[in-house]
C-alpha positions as CSV (number, residue, x, y, z in Angstrom):
1,M,-39.0,25.7,18.9
2,P,-39.5,23.7,16.3
3,I,-38.5,20.2,16.5
4,N,-36.1,18.6,14.1
5,K,-37.0,15.4,12.5
6,I,-35.0,12.8,10.3
7,L,-36.8,12.8,7.1
8,S,-35.0,10.3,5.0
9,V,-31.9,8.3,5.3
10,E,-29.8,6.9,2.1
11,R,-26.4,6.1,1.5
12,T,-24.8,9.2,0.9
13,R,-27.4,11.8,2.1
14,I,-29.5,12.1,5.1
15,T,-32.3,14.7,5.2
16,V,-33.4,16.3,8.4
17,S,-36.3,19.1,9.2
18,G,-35.3,22.2,10.0
19,K,-31.6,23.8,10.6
20,L,-29.1,21.9,12.3
21,T,-25.7,23.6,13.0
22,K,-22.6,22.3,11.7
23,K,-21.0,21.9,14.9
24,F,-24.2,19.4,15.9
25,V,-23.5,17.4,12.6
26,Q,-19.8,16.8,13.3
27,D,-20.6,16.4,16.9
28,V,-22.3,13.1,15.7
29,F,-19.8,12.4,13.3
30,A,-17.2,12.3,16.2
31,A,-19.0,9.9,18.0
32,V,-19.2,7.4,15.2
33,A,-16.4,7.7,13.2
34,G,-13.5,6.1,15.4
35,S,-9.9,7.5,15.8
36,Y,-8.8,6.6,12.3
37,P,-12.0,7.7,10.2
38,V,-12.6,6.6,6.4
39,T,-15.9,8.6,5.8
40,S,-16.7,12.2,6.2
41,V,-19.6,14.2,6.4
42,S,-20.7,17.8,5.6
43,S,-24.0,20.0,5.7
44,S,-25.9,22.2,4.0
45,Y,-29.3,24.4,5.0
46,S,-32.1,25.3,2.6
47,Q,-33.9,28.3,4.1
48,K,-36.7,28.1,1.1
49,N,-37.5,24.3,2.2
50,N,-36.1,24.5,6.0
51,L,-34.3,21.2,5.6
52,T,-30.8,20.2,6.5
53,T,-29.1,18.1,4.3
54,I,-26.0,15.8,5.5
55,S,-23.7,14.4,3.0
56,I,-21.9,11.4,3.5
57,R,-18.4,10.7,1.8
58,P,-16.5,7.6,1.4
59,Y,-13.5,9.1,2.3
60,Y,-11.7,11.2,4.9
61,V,-9.1,14.1,4.5
62,F,-6.5,14.2,6.6
63,T,-4.0,17.7,6.9
64,I,-0.8,16.3,7.8
65,G,1.5,18.4,10.0
66,L,4.8,19.9,9.5
67,P,8.1,17.6,10.0
68,P,10.3,19.6,12.3
69,E,12.9,20.1,9.6
70,V,10.4,21.5,7.4
71,E,8.5,23.9,10.0
72,K,12.2,25.0,11.0
73,L,12.8,25.8,7.3
74,Y,9.6,27.7,6.6
75,G,8.2,28.9,10.1
76,D,4.9,29.7,8.8
77,G,2.8,26.6,10.5
78,I,1.3,25.8,6.9
79,S,0.6,22.3,6.2
80,R,2.1,21.2,2.7
81,Q,0.4,17.9,2.4
82,R,-3.1,16.1,2.5
83,R,-3.7,12.3,2.9
84,V,-7.3,11.2,1.7
85,V,-8.3,7.8,2.9
86,F,-10.8,5.4,1.3
87,P,-12.1,2.4,2.8
88,G,-10.8,-0.8,1.3
89,V,-9.2,-1.3,-2.1
90,I,-10.9,0.9,-4.7
91,I,-8.2,0.1,-7.4
92,D,-6.2,-2.7,-7.1
93,S,-2.2,-2.2,-6.7
94,K,-1.3,-3.0,-10.1
95,T,-3.4,-0.2,-11.9
96,I,-3.9,2.6,-9.1
97,I,-0.7,4.6,-10.2
98,N,-1.8,4.2,-14.0
99,H,-5.4,5.4,-13.3
100,I,-4.9,7.9,-10.7
101,V,-1.5,9.5,-11.7
102,E,-0.9,8.8,-15.4
103,N,-4.9,9.1,-16.5
104,C,-6.1,11.4,-14.1
105,W,-3.3,13.8,-12.5
106,V,-0.8,14.1,-15.3
107,P,-3.3,15.9,-17.5
108,V,-4.5,18.1,-14.9
109,R,-0.8,19.3,-14.2
110,K,-0.2,19.7,-18.1
111,V,-3.1,22.1,-18.3
112,A,-2.0,23.8,-15.0
113,K,1.4,24.3,-16.5
114,H,0.2,25.7,-19.6
115,T,-2.2,28.1,-17.6
116,S,0.2,28.9,-15.1
117,D,-2.2,27.5,-12.2
118,D,-0.8,26.6,-8.9
119,L,-1.9,22.6,-9.6
120,R,1.2,22.3,-11.5
121,W,3.2,22.2,-8.4
122,V,1.2,19.2,-6.8
123,V,2.6,15.8,-6.7
124,V,-0.3,12.9,-6.1
125,T,1.2,9.6,-4.8
126,P,-1.6,6.6,-4.3
127,R,-1.0,3.4,-2.4
128,I,-2.8,0.7,-1.0
129,V,-2.1,0.0,3.0
130,R,-2.8,-3.2,4.6
131,D,-3.1,-3.8,8.2
132,D,-1.3,-7.0,9.4
133,E,-3.1,-7.4,12.4
134,T,-6.5,-6.8,11.2
135,G,-6.0,-7.6,7.6
136,H,-8.0,-4.5,6.7
137,A,-7.0,-2.5,3.6
138,T,-7.3,1.5,2.6
139,T,-6.6,3.3,-0.6
140,E,-4.5,6.3,0.7
141,I,-3.9,9.0,-1.8
142,S,-1.2,11.8,-0.4
143,F,-0.9,15.3,-1.7
144,F,2.3,17.2,-1.8
145,I,2.7,20.8,-2.7
146,E,6.2,22.5,-3.9
147,T,6.4,25.7,-2.2
148,Y,7.7,29.2,-3.1
149,D,11.3,30.2,-1.9
150,P,12.4,33.5,-2.6
151,K,15.7,33.1,-1.1
152,S,16.0,30.4,-3.7
153,H,18.3,30.9,-6.4
154,D,15.8,29.6,-8.9
155,P,12.6,30.6,-7.0
156,R,9.5,28.3,-8.1
157,G,6.6,26.8,-6.5
158,C,3.3,27.9,-4.9
159,K,3.3,30.9,-2.8
160,P,2.3,29.9,0.9
161,K,-1.0,32.0,0.8
162,N,-2.2,30.1,-2.1
163,I,-1.4,26.5,-0.6
164,K,-4.5,25.7,1.2
165,E,-6.7,26.5,-1.5
166,T,-4.4,24.7,-4.0
167,L,-4.4,21.7,-2.0
168,G,-8.4,21.6,-1.6
169,R,-8.5,22.1,-5.3
170,A,-6.2,19.0,-5.8
171,V,-8.1,16.7,-3.4
172,D,-11.5,17.6,-5.2
173,V,-10.3,16.7,-8.7
174,I,-9.1,13.2,-7.4
175,T,-11.8,12.4,-5.0
176,R,-14.4,13.2,-7.7
177,E,-12.7,10.5,-9.9
178,M,-12.8,8.0,-7.2
179,C,-16.1,8.6,-6.1
180,K,-17.4,7.6,-9.5
181,I,-15.8,4.3,-9.3
182,I,-17.4,4.0,-6.0
183,A,-20.8,5.3,-7.5
184,A,-20.5,2.8,-10.6
185,D,-20.4,-0.1,-7.7
186,N,-23.3,0.8,-6.2
187,E,-25.3,-2.1,-7.9
188,D,-22.8,-4.8,-7.3
189,G,-21.7,-3.8,-3.9
190,N,-18.3,-5.4,-4.2
191,L,-16.1,-2.8,-3.1
192,E,-15.9,-2.3,0.7
193,A,-16.2,1.5,0.2
194,T,-19.9,0.8,-0.7
195,H,-20.4,-1.4,2.4
196,A,-18.7,1.0,4.5
197,L,-21.4,3.8,3.4
198,N,-24.4,1.8,3.9
199,E,-22.9,0.7,7.3
200,F,-22.0,4.4,8.4
201,S,-25.1,6.1,6.8
202,A,-27.1,3.5,9.5
203,T,-24.9,4.0,12.3
204,Y,-25.0,7.8,11.8
205,A,-28.6,8.1,11.5
206,E,-29.1,5.8,14.9
207,E,-26.6,8.4,16.6
208,L,-28.2,11.3,15.2
209,E,-32.1,10.2,16.1
210,K,-30.9,9.6,19.6
211,R,-29.3,13.1,19.9
212,L,-32.5,14.6,18.3
213,M,-34.5,13.1,20.5
214,D,-32.5,14.1,23.6
215,A,-32.7,17.4,22.3
216,E,-36.6,17.3,21.9
217,M,-36.7,15.9,25.5
218,A,-34.8,18.9,27.0
219,E,-36.9,21.4,25.3
220,V,-40.0,19.8,26.6
221,L,-38.4,19.9,30.1
222,S,-37.1,23.2,30.1
């Protein structure tokens, strides 16, 4: 069998020869990300070039479970909240609400209301969270969605079958905006997210190389 080799390592992308399974890529991530990750990875394979591209993002999307009272109310097990965590302070506390909510999300909701898009039911709440023990800060953005309840005297909200897809689109809108800010900082390197990407891509590449070598050795010995 062909042996996978790392061809290039960049801040936001690692290229590997051949095909890697998504499970393999995520197993490497789990080994180096820690218990509360602030970066994430995804992978894609090009059959034409026989290359796997591992994309590294400066954030992690958490799916928040239902509190007991909500689970009791709906009983469908569908999460109605996402939380996106970025390393460090991307936008200071004084301007983050204006930038993320007023300048970015409010215009999106206005269009969604006009077109009857389910994004109109999503509320976005950003905040800066500081750990008193470590002094580290993260930028956290929460997404909540109002759910359609046919039993209500005034039914409104997103139907449960559309919740996952709608929250995913909302997260995409905001993370794209935040990533523009981080990308603009690449030259100066003032943001912690920039340093986190540099450090994580190197750490991930080291673990990936180790596991690829182990796989190669196992292939030789088999």
